[in-house]
ZABA-790734 format. One record per residue (C-alpha): residue in three letters; x, y, z. Coordinates in steps of 0.5 Angstrom, whole numbers, plus 500, padded with zeros to 3 digits. Layout:
% residues N
AlaXYZ ...
END
This chain:
% residues 323
Met130725170 Ser133730165 Gly128728159 Ser134725156 Lys133718154 Ile138712152 Val136705149 Val140699151 Thr139693147 Gly141686149 Ala140689156 Ser139682160 Gly146680158 Val153681162 Leu155687158 Gly148690157 Thr146690164 Ala153693166 Val151699160 His144699163 Lys146700170 Ala152705168 Phe147710165 Glu142709170 Lys147711175 Ala149717171 Leu142720174 Arg142724167 Tyr138719163 Glu132715163 Val134709161 Val130704157 Gly133697157 Leu131692151 Lys130684152 Asn128678148 Lys127672152 Ser129675159 Ala124674165 Ala127681167 Ser121685169 His124692169 Leu126691161 Val122692155 Gln120686151 Leu122687143 Asp124682138 Leu129686134 Thr128682128 Asp121685127 Lys123691123 Glu116694124 Ala115693131 Thr122695132 Lys121702128 Gln114703132 Lys118702139 Leu123706138 Glu119712135 Glu115711142 Ile121711146 Lys124717142 Pro131716144 Thr134723145 Cys140726149 Leu138733151 His145735154 Cys149732149 Asp149732141 Trp149725139 Gln147719144 Gly141715143 Val141707142 Ile147702145 His146696141 Cys149690145 Ala145685142 Ala148680138 Glu148672137 Arg155671140 Arg156663140 Pro160661135 Asp158654134 Val151657134 Ala153662128 Glu156656124 Lys150652125 Asp145657124 Leu147662118 Val141665117 Gly139667124 Thr146669125 Gln146674119 Leu139676121 Leu141678128 Asn148680127 Val148684120 Glu141686118 Val138688125 Pro144693126 Gly144695119 Tyr136697120 Leu138700127 Ala143705123 Glu137707118 Leu132708123 Ala138713127 Lys137717121 Ala129717120 Ile128718127 Asn134722129 Phe138718134 Thr145716135 Leu147709134 Val153706138 Tyr154699135 Ile158694139 Ser163690135 Thr168685137 Asp176684136 Tyr174678132 Val173682126 Phe181681125 Asp184674124 Gly189675130 Arg195671126 Ser200677126 Pro198683130 Pro202689129 Pro206692134 Gly201696139 Gly195692136 Tyr190693130 Thr188700129 Pro181701127 Glu182703119 Leu186696118 Pro183691113 Thr179686117 Asn179678116 Pro175674120 Leu176667121 Gln169664123 Ile162666121 Tyr161670128 Gly167675126 Gln164675119 Thr157677121 Lys160682126 Arg164685120 Asp158685116 Gly154689121 Glu160694122 Thr159695114 Ala152696114 Val152701120 Leu158705117 Gln154705110 Ala148708113 Arg153713116 Gln155715110 Gln148716108 Gly147721114 Ser146716120 Arg149718126 Ala152712128 Ile159709131 Val162702131 Leu165701138 Arg170694138 Val171691144 Pro175684146 Val170678146 Leu172671147 Gln166667144 Val166660147 Thr160654146 Ser155658150 Arg153665151 Arg160668154 Thr164673153 Ala172675154 Ser169681158 Tyr168680165 Gly165683171 Pro159682176 Ala154677173 Pro148673175 Asn152666174 Asn160665173 Ala157661167 Asp155667163 Ser162669162 Ala168665159 Val173669164 Asn168668170 Ile167661169 Leu174660170 Val173661177 Asp169655178 Val174651174 Val179653179 Gln175651185 Asp172645183 Gln179640184 Ser175634183 Lys174635175 Glu180635171 Ser180640165 Asn184642159 Met185649159 Asp188654153 Asp195656154 Tyr195658147 Gly191664145 Ile192671148 Arg186675151 Tyr185682153 Pro180681158 Thr176687159 Asn171689165 Val164690163 Leu164696168 Asp169699165 Ile166699158 Ala160701161 Ser163707164 Phe167709158 Leu160709154 Val157714159 Arg163718158 Leu163718151 Thr157722151 Asp160728153 Ile164729147 Ser161732140 Phe159726136 Asp162730130 Thr169730133 Leu168722133 Pro171717128 Pro167712125 Ile170706129 Leu173706136 His177701140 Tyr176700147 Ser180694151 Ala184693157 Lys192692156 Glu194687160 Ser194680156 Phe193673159 Thr192666156 Lys186662160 Tyr191658163 Gln194664166 Met188667168 Cys187660172 Lys193661176 Ile191668178 Phe185666181 Ala188660184 Asp193665187 Ile188669190 Leu183664193 Gly189661196 Leu189654192 Ser196651191 Asp194645187 Met192646180 Asn194639178 His187638175 Ile188643170 Lys192642164 Pro195647160 Val194646152 Ser199650148 Thr197648141 Pro191652137 Pro185648137 Thr184643132 Gly178638130 Ala173638124 Gly168641129 Ala172646132 Thr170653131 Ser176657129 Arg179662134 Pro184668133 Tyr191667136 Asn191675138 Cys187680136 His190686140 Leu186692139 Ser190698139 Thr187704143 Ala191710141 Glu186713137 Thr181712143 Glu186715148 Lys186721144 Leu179723146 Leu178720153 Pro183716158 Leu181708158 Glu181708166 Cys181700165 Thr181696172 Gly187692173 Phe185685172 Arg188682179 Thr186688183 Trp178687181 Trp178680182 Glu182680189 Glu176685191 Tyr171681188 Leu172674190 His174677197 Asp167680198 Gly164674196 Gly163675189 Lys158680190 
END
């Protein structure tokens, strides 16, 4: 172990798990993963909403990077469920705004760098410009989830202006009614990802399902995001812009993803899945953007994306038994 320490918050989630493993695999870090309620014994229990406990734990860990000049804490933890966010504004505000803001303050006080994982849902997705939304464009989130993530960005960037070493990394996130993301990759259960769960929907032909064929998504592999974060540590922090975007370039609706899964699995009959080509409606429905395509042009000036092809990865994963 080199003595370099990296802290990953939300390390029991799908993205956090991938990030934790990627830094461990790099063999040049001591990686400390933080959890809230997970039973994972290799992770450290910490309530990030407890400011004093968070300060004490990070002072104890002392996140550093001896071979680079900036890495420290990768903040993956968040309230990611739009329906919960709508019902619990106070709790969501605390976790998605106050926690990253406080971590950014600690970045200056304890001398580490914060990477705040944000979302494409900070944009309204109504009319993305050619090539996608660039980092500097005005945000306009449609729902509480996107609003709190945007406000979390604001808090982090304000701390950066006051001398904190902090950066925002936006990735595609499709939030549904449970703790799932539009990022995909290895997961303990397919239900942990809004993309992975589609495999189960396709295979269960006994159950009819309505499937979104309206919203445009850019499913991005969590392994690729994690690898990008490791590679980012090779770049001087002082050369990085305040906001970066990372996203795969392939676009699909959820129904189109289902068709790919059916083809890979050799299922000719997909009559149990009905495409819905209209936007979601209903008083209780949480607004979801139509197309929040993130431009990665600025990111690619720094590093190649190295995104895995969607079908290519799933063919290998499913043919290997989903392991």
